[in-house]
C-alpha positions as CSV (number, residue, x, y, z in Angstrom):
1,L,0.0,0.0,0.0
2,E,1.0,3.6,-0.5
3,P,2.3,5.2,2.7
4,H,-0.7,7.5,2.4
5,L,-3.6,8.2,0.1
6,Q,-4.1,11.6,-1.3
7,W,-7.2,12.7,-3.2
8,Q,-6.7,15.5,-5.6
9,S,-10.2,16.6,-6.6
10,K,-10.5,19.2,-9.4
11,L,-13.6,20.9,-10.4
12,N,-13.6,23.3,-13.4
13,M,-16.6,25.5,-13.9
14,D,-17.1,27.7,-16.9
15,L,-19.6,30.3,-15.9
16,A,-21.0,33.0,-18.1
17,D,-21.9,36.3,-16.5
18,S,-25.4,36.5,-15.1
19,P,-27.8,39.2,-16.3
20,G,-26.6,41.3,-13.3
21,G,-23.0,41.0,-14.4
22,K,-22.0,39.1,-11.2
23,W,-19.2,36.6,-11.2
24,L,-18.6,33.8,-8.8
25,G,-16.3,35.6,-6.5
26,Q,-19.1,38.2,-5.8
27,L,-21.8,35.5,-5.8
28,I,-20.0,33.6,-3.0
29,G,-18.7,36.8,-1.3
30,P,-15.6,37.3,0.7
31,S,-17.2,36.4,4.0
32,M,-17.9,32.8,2.8
33,L,-14.3,31.8,2.1
34,S,-11.7,30.8,4.6
35,N,-8.1,30.2,3.7
36,V,-8.6,31.3,0.1
37,G,-5.7,32.5,-2.1
38,T,-5.7,34.8,-5.0
39,Q,-8.7,34.6,-7.3
40,P,-9.7,32.7,-9.4
41,H,-7.8,29.7,-7.8
42,F,-8.9,28.2,-4.6
43,P,-5.9,26.4,-3.0
44,A,-6.0,23.7,-0.4
45,A,-7.2,24.6,3.1
46,Q,-3.8,25.2,4.6
47,G,-3.2,28.4,2.5
48,P,-2.9,31.9,4.0
49,P,-6.2,33.7,4.5
50,N,-6.9,36.3,1.8
51,P,-10.5,37.4,1.1
52,A,-11.6,36.7,-2.4
53,G,-13.8,38.4,-4.9
54,Q,-12.6,42.0,-4.4
55,T,-10.3,42.7,-7.3
56,N,-9.8,42.2,-11.0
57,Q,-13.4,41.8,-12.1
58,P,-13.3,40.4,-15.7
59,P,-14.8,42.2,-18.6
60,P,-18.6,41.7,-19.1
61,G,-19.5,38.7,-21.3
62,H,-16.4,36.7,-20.5
63,H,-16.5,33.1,-19.2
64,L,-14.7,32.6,-15.9
65,H,-12.7,29.5,-15.1
66,F,-12.7,28.5,-11.4
67,H,-10.5,25.7,-10.2
68,V,-11.2,24.0,-6.9
69,R,-8.3,21.9,-5.9
70,P,-8.9,20.8,-2.4
71,S,-7.1,17.7,-1.2
72,V,-7.5,15.4,1.8
73,T,-4.5,13.5,2.9
74,I,-5.3,10.3,4.8
75,K,-2.5,9.6,7.3
76,K,-1.5,6.0,8.1
77,N,0.3,6.6,11.4
78,A,-1.6,6.2,14.7
79,I,-3.7,9.2,15.6
80,T,-2.3,8.9,19.1
81,D,1.1,10.0,17.7
82,D,-0.3,13.4,17.2
83,Y,-3.4,13.7,19.5
84,K,-4.5,12.8,23.0
85,V,-7.9,11.1,22.7
86,T,-10.2,11.5,25.6
87,S,-13.5,9.8,26.5
88,Q,-15.4,13.1,26.7
89,V,-18.4,12.9,24.3
90,L,-19.1,16.1,22.5
91,G,-22.0,14.8,20.6
92,L,-23.8,11.9,19.0
93,G,-24.1,11.4,15.2
94,I,-25.6,8.7,13.0
95,N,-22.3,6.9,13.1
96,G,-21.6,7.1,16.8
97,K,-20.0,9.4,19.3
98,V,-18.0,12.5,18.6
99,L,-15.1,12.6,21.1
100,E,-13.0,15.5,22.4
101,I,-9.3,15.3,21.5
102,F,-6.3,17.5,22.0
103,H,-3.3,18.1,19.7
104,K,-0.2,17.1,21.6
105,K,2.1,19.9,20.4
106,S,-0.3,22.9,20.3
107,G,-2.7,21.8,23.0
108,E,-5.6,22.8,20.8
109,K,-9.0,21.1,21.3
110,Y,-10.6,19.3,18.4
111,A,-13.5,16.9,17.7
112,L,-13.0,13.3,16.6
113,K,-15.5,11.4,14.4
114,M,-14.9,7.8,13.5
115,L,-16.2,6.0,10.4
116,Q,-15.7,2.4,9.3
117,D,-13.5,2.7,6.2
118,C,-15.5,2.1,3.0
119,A,-16.1,3.9,-0.3
120,K,-19.1,5.8,1.2
121,A,-17.0,7.0,4.1
122,R,-14.1,8.2,1.9
123,R,-16.6,10.0,-0.3
124,E,-18.0,11.8,2.7
125,V,-14.5,12.8,3.7
126,E,-13.7,14.0,0.2
127,L,-16.8,16.1,-0.1
128,H,-16.5,17.5,3.4
129,G,-12.9,18.3,2.6
130,R,-13.9,20.3,-0.5
131,A,-16.5,22.2,1.5
132,S,-14.0,23.1,4.3
133,L,-13.0,26.2,2.3
134,C,-16.2,27.9,3.4
135,D,-16.3,29.9,6.7
136,H,-19.8,28.5,7.5
137,I,-18.8,24.8,7.2
138,V,-17.1,22.9,9.9
139,R,-13.5,22.4,8.9
140,I,-11.7,19.1,8.6
141,V,-8.2,19.3,10.2
142,D,-6.8,15.8,9.8
143,V,-7.9,12.3,8.6
144,Y,-6.3,9.0,9.8
145,E,-6.7,5.5,8.6
146,N,-6.3,3.3,11.7
147,L,-7.4,-0.1,13.0
148,Y,-10.0,0.1,15.7
149,Q,-11.3,-3.2,17.2
150,S,-9.6,-5.0,14.3
151,R,-11.6,-2.9,11.8
152,K,-10.1,-0.4,9.4
153,C,-11.5,3.0,10.3
154,L,-11.3,6.6,9.2
155,L,-10.7,8.9,12.1
156,I,-11.7,12.5,11.1
157,V,-10.4,15.4,13.2
158,M,-12.5,18.5,12.9
159,E,-12.6,21.9,14.5
160,C,-14.4,21.8,17.9
161,M,-17.8,23.5,17.9
162,D,-18.2,24.7,21.6
163,G,-21.2,26.9,21.0
164,G,-23.8,24.2,20.8
165,E,-26.8,23.8,18.5
166,L,-28.5,26.7,16.9
167,F,-31.9,26.3,18.6
168,S,-30.5,25.4,22.0
169,R,-28.7,28.8,21.9
170,I,-31.9,30.6,21.1
171,Q,-33.8,28.7,23.8
172,D,-31.3,29.6,26.4
173,R,-31.5,33.4,25.8
174,G,-33.6,34.0,28.9
175,D,-35.3,37.4,28.9
176,Q,-33.3,38.7,25.9
177,A,-35.7,39.0,23.0
178,F,-34.9,37.2,19.7
179,T,-35.8,39.4,16.8
180,E,-36.8,39.0,13.1
181,R,-33.6,40.8,12.1
182,E,-31.5,38.2,14.0
183,A,-33.4,35.4,12.3
184,S,-32.5,37.0,8.9
185,D,-28.8,37.2,9.8
186,I,-28.8,33.5,10.9
187,M,-30.6,32.4,7.6
188,K,-28.0,34.4,5.6
189,S,-25.2,32.5,7.4
190,I,-26.8,29.1,6.6
191,G,-27.5,30.3,3.1
192,E,-23.9,31.1,2.5
193,A,-22.9,27.6,3.4
194,I,-25.5,26.1,1.0
195,Q,-24.5,28.6,-1.7
196,F,-20.9,27.6,-1.5
197,L,-21.8,23.9,-1.7
198,H,-24.2,24.3,-4.6
199,A,-21.6,26.5,-6.5
200,I,-19.2,23.6,-6.4
201,N,-21.9,21.1,-7.2
202,I,-22.4,19.5,-3.8
203,A,-25.9,19.0,-2.3
204,H,-25.7,18.5,1.5
205,R,-29.2,16.8,1.7
206,D,-29.2,16.7,5.5
207,V,-29.5,20.3,6.6
208,K,-31.3,20.1,9.9
209,P,-31.1,21.7,13.4
210,E,-28.6,19.3,15.0
211,N,-26.2,19.9,12.1
212,L,-26.0,23.7,12.7
213,L,-23.5,24.5,15.4
214,Y,-21.7,27.5,16.8
215,V,-18.0,27.7,17.1
216,S,-18.1,29.1,20.6
217,K,-20.5,30.7,23.1
218,R,-19.4,34.2,22.2
219,P,-22.3,36.4,21.0
220,N,-20.6,36.9,17.6
221,A,-19.5,33.3,17.1
222,L,-19.8,31.8,13.6
223,L,-22.6,29.4,12.8
224,K,-21.5,26.4,10.8
225,L,-22.9,23.4,8.9
226,T,-21.6,19.9,9.6
227,D,-22.1,16.2,8.8
228,F,-21.7,15.3,5.2
229,G,-22.9,11.7,5.6
230,F,-25.6,12.2,3.0
231,A,-23.8,14.8,0.8
232,K,-23.8,14.1,-2.9
233,E,-21.9,15.5,-5.9
234,T,-24.6,16.8,-8.2
235,T,-22.7,16.3,-11.5
236,T,-20.3,13.8,-12.8
237,N,-18.9,16.3,-15.3
238,N,-15.6,18.1,-14.5
239,S,-16.7,21.1,-16.5
240,L,-20.2,22.5,-16.4
241,A,-22.0,25.6,-17.5
242,T,-24.9,25.5,-15.1
243,P,-28.0,27.7,-14.9
244,C,-28.1,27.4,-11.1
245,Y,-26.1,30.7,-10.8
246,T,-28.8,32.7,-12.5
247,P,-31.1,34.1,-9.8
248,Y,-34.1,34.3,-12.0
249,Y,-36.1,31.6,-13.9
250,V,-34.9,28.2,-14.8
251,A,-37.3,26.2,-17.0
252,P,-38.3,22.8,-15.5
253,E,-37.2,20.9,-18.6
254,V,-33.6,21.9,-18.1
255,L,-33.6,20.7,-14.5
256,G,-31.8,17.4,-14.2
257,P,-31.8,15.0,-11.2
258,E,-29.1,17.1,-9.5
259,K,-31.6,20.0,-9.1
260,Y,-33.8,17.7,-7.0
261,D,-30.9,17.0,-4.7
262,K,-30.2,20.7,-4.3
263,S,-33.9,21.5,-3.8
264,C,-33.8,19.2,-0.7
265,D,-31.5,21.8,0.8
266,M,-33.8,24.6,-0.1
267,W,-36.8,22.8,1.6
268,S,-34.6,22.5,4.8
269,L,-33.9,26.2,4.7
270,G,-37.6,26.8,4.7
271,V,-38.3,24.6,7.7
272,I,-35.4,26.1,9.7
273,M,-36.5,29.6,8.8
274,Y,-40.1,28.8,9.9
275,I,-38.9,27.4,13.3
276,L,-36.6,30.5,13.8
277,L,-39.6,32.8,13.4
278,C,-42.0,31.0,15.7
279,G,-40.4,28.2,17.7
280,Y,-42.2,25.2,16.2
281,P,-42.0,23.5,12.8
282,P,-44.5,23.9,10.0
283,F,-45.6,20.3,9.7
284,Y,-46.0,19.4,13.4
285,S,-47.8,16.3,14.7
286,N,-49.4,15.5,18.0
287,H,-47.3,16.0,21.1
288,G,-45.4,12.8,21.9
289,L,-46.0,11.2,18.5
290,A,-42.8,10.9,16.5
291,I,-43.1,10.4,12.8
292,S,-46.9,10.2,12.7
293,P,-48.7,9.4,9.5
294,G,-50.4,12.8,9.8
295,M,-47.1,14.6,9.9
296,K,-45.9,12.7,6.8
297,K,-49.1,13.6,4.9
298,R,-48.8,17.3,5.9
299,I,-45.2,17.4,4.6
300,R,-46.2,15.6,1.4
301,M,-49.2,17.9,0.8
302,G,-47.5,21.1,1.9
303,Q,-50.0,21.7,4.7
304,Y,-48.9,24.5,7.0
305,E,-50.1,27.9,8.2
306,F,-48.8,31.1,9.9
307,P,-51.0,31.0,13.1
308,N,-51.3,33.8,15.7
309,P,-50.1,35.0,18.0
310,E,-46.6,33.8,17.0
311,W,-46.9,35.0,13.4
312,S,-49.1,38.2,13.9
313,D,-46.1,40.6,13.7
314,V,-43.8,38.7,11.4
315,S,-43.2,40.5,8.1
316,E,-44.9,39.5,4.9
317,E,-41.5,39.4,3.2
318,A,-40.5,36.6,5.6
319,K,-43.7,34.6,4.9
320,H,-43.3,35.0,1.2
321,L,-39.8,33.6,1.4
322,I,-41.0,30.6,3.4
323,R,-43.7,29.9,0.9
324,T,-41.2,29.8,-2.0
325,L,-38.9,27.4,0.0
326,L,-41.6,25.0,1.1
327,K,-43.1,24.3,-2.3
328,T,-44.0,20.6,-2.5
329,E,-42.8,20.4,-6.1
330,P,-39.0,20.5,-6.0
331,T,-38.7,22.3,-9.4
332,Q,-40.8,25.1,-8.1
333,R,-38.7,25.9,-5.1
334,M,-36.3,28.9,-5.4
335,T,-32.6,28.2,-6.0
336,I,-30.0,29.2,-3.5
337,A,-29.0,32.2,-5.7
338,E,-32.6,33.4,-5.6
339,F,-32.7,32.9,-1.8
340,M,-29.5,35.0,-1.3
341,N,-30.9,37.7,-3.5
342,H,-34.2,38.0,-1.7
343,P,-34.6,41.3,0.2
344,W,-35.2,39.6,3.5
345,I,-31.7,38.0,3.2
346,N,-29.5,40.5,1.4
347,Q,-31.0,43.7,3.0
348,S,-31.0,42.5,6.6
349,M,-30.7,46.1,7.9
350,E,-34.1,46.7,6.5
351,V,-35.7,43.7,8.3
352,P,-37.7,44.9,11.3
353,Q,-36.3,44.2,14.8
354,T,-39.6,42.8,15.9
355,P,-39.4,40.6,19.0
356,L,-40.4,37.1,18.3
357,H,-42.0,34.3,20.4
358,T,-39.3,31.8,19.4
359,S,-37.3,31.6,22.6
360,R,-40.4,31.1,24.8
361,V,-42.0,28.5,22.5
362,L,-38.8,26.5,22.2
363,K,-38.8,26.3,26.0
364,E,-42.4,25.3,26.2
365,E,-42.0,22.6,23.6
366,Q,-38.5,21.4,24.6
367,D,-39.9,18.0,25.9
368,V,-40.9,17.1,22.3
369,W,-37.9,18.7,20.5
370,E,-36.2,15.4,20.0
371,D,-39.4,14.2,18.2
372,V,-39.3,17.4,16.1
373,K,-35.7,16.6,15.0
374,E,-36.6,13.0,14.3
375,E,-39.6,14.1,12.1
376,M,-37.3,16.3,10.0
377,T,-34.7,13.5,9.7
378,S,-37.4,11.2,8.4
379,A,-38.7,13.8,6.0
380,L,-35.3,14.4,4.5
381,A,-34.7,10.6,4.2
382,T,-38.0,10.4,2.2
383,M,-36.9,13.2,-0.1
384,R,-33.5,11.5,-0.7
385,V,-35.2,8.3,-1.7
386,D,-38.0,9.4,-4.0
387,Y,-39.1,12.9,-5.0
388,E,-41.7,11.6,-7.5
389,Q,-44.2,11.0,-4.7
390,I,-44.3,14.7,-3.7
391,K,-47.3,16.5,-5.3
392,I,-48.7,19.9,-5.0
393,K,-51.9,20.5,-3.1
394,T,-53.4,23.7,-1.8
395,I,-55.5,23.5,1.3
396,E,-58.0,25.9,2.8
397,E,-58.0,24.6,6.4
398,S,-55.5,22.7,8.4
399,S,-56.3,20.1,11.0
400,N,-52.7,20.3,12.5
401,P,-53.2,19.1,16.1
402,L,-50.5,21.5,17.5
403,L,-52.2,24.4,15.7
404,M,-55.6,23.5,17.1
405,K,-54.0,23.3,20.6
406,R,-52.4,26.7,20.2
407,R,-55.7,28.2,19.0
408,K,-57.4,26.8,22.1
409,K,-54.7,28.5,24.2
410,T,-55.5,31.9,22.7
411,Q,-59.2,31.7,23.7
412,P,-60.2,34.2,26.5
413,S,-60.3,32.8,30.0
414,A,-62.0,34.2,33.1
415,N,-59.0,36.3,34.2
416,H,-57.0,36.9,31.1
417,T,-56.4,35.9,27.5
418,A,-53.7,33.4,26.6
419,Q,-52.6,35.8,23.9
420,G,-52.1,38.5,26.4
421,T,-49.9,36.4,28.6
422,E,-47.9,34.9,25.7
423,T,-47.1,38.0,23.7
424,P,-43.9,39.8,24.9
425,A,-43.9,43.5,25.3
426,L,-43.1,45.1,21.9
């Protein structure tokens, strides 16, 4: 065997200018790239930081050649040569525990994920490695091929995300109001991760609450996307002129299967945005009933509403954006370019600072939050398997049990109204 295995993945994209005259460096934006060298070449992750997309704009009408040459070197020496592995569990993934480890020379803390070595695991590492160039995606630091319990495994060393999950952070805010403008900023961060992935023809396909983590507990900490276990390269071509960069209309007949994979990420953005703005998901089932048939039907039929009091003060722009993301027909959902160009995202300073009910509702519903995450996991799995079963259906009334319960709460009582007690002072 070779002393080590190195993947050199090269993706060339020929991109004609969009109608707005934007090029990829501007589309991605300087805030989305970490460790990026001089445009238009993206070097491996160890390069010096240098924000991209700020100089040397090409003449209008020219094609641009972008070369992504990330590499993941799989080391064959024992991970314990370089790291001290502890038994401290940082989190639980679909493949087992994520452990806390420390680099022996620097003392820096990292997270260790273990995968049984196979083609799928190596593909996950490769795609995650390509994505590590983005500031809003958890970075891979090292990868080792070691024997563990007589099995060949890949040990993936990643940056440690000490800030916890997105919604746990909002839930723990206490009396500090969470506002619509903050929700816009968060969605922009998540959108930047998805935009970077889609620009290099990767669909994540598992964007959900537990895969959105903060680097630290600092107020200005970066939010990052992790877990590439279901990620998929959306083209087998090394050179592609793709319409996904045009933030306008793409005819359904030009949409290949790869657009279905990317639309899965857009649906996830819609669900996460909905929860951010009210504290509960759009396709909720009965309390305590995980993965109910009713929930599956509501997702399939696109049955959701914007009930009061949680939605009474949310802007129409936000509701419009959610409607375009939660289209049941994948080809009718907006692209990530359209999402990032929506005023609610790219003009966040104009988004109202309206206090939301999100933090309070998340606390009230925390006993069923694991069920909520399980329901979203199931829905994403269904989408990955077969998009053909998803059809469009408009409804006039919803029989959502949670919605009915919340309506009942808002009925006047002898002493006060539920709406009066639930609505924070504006």
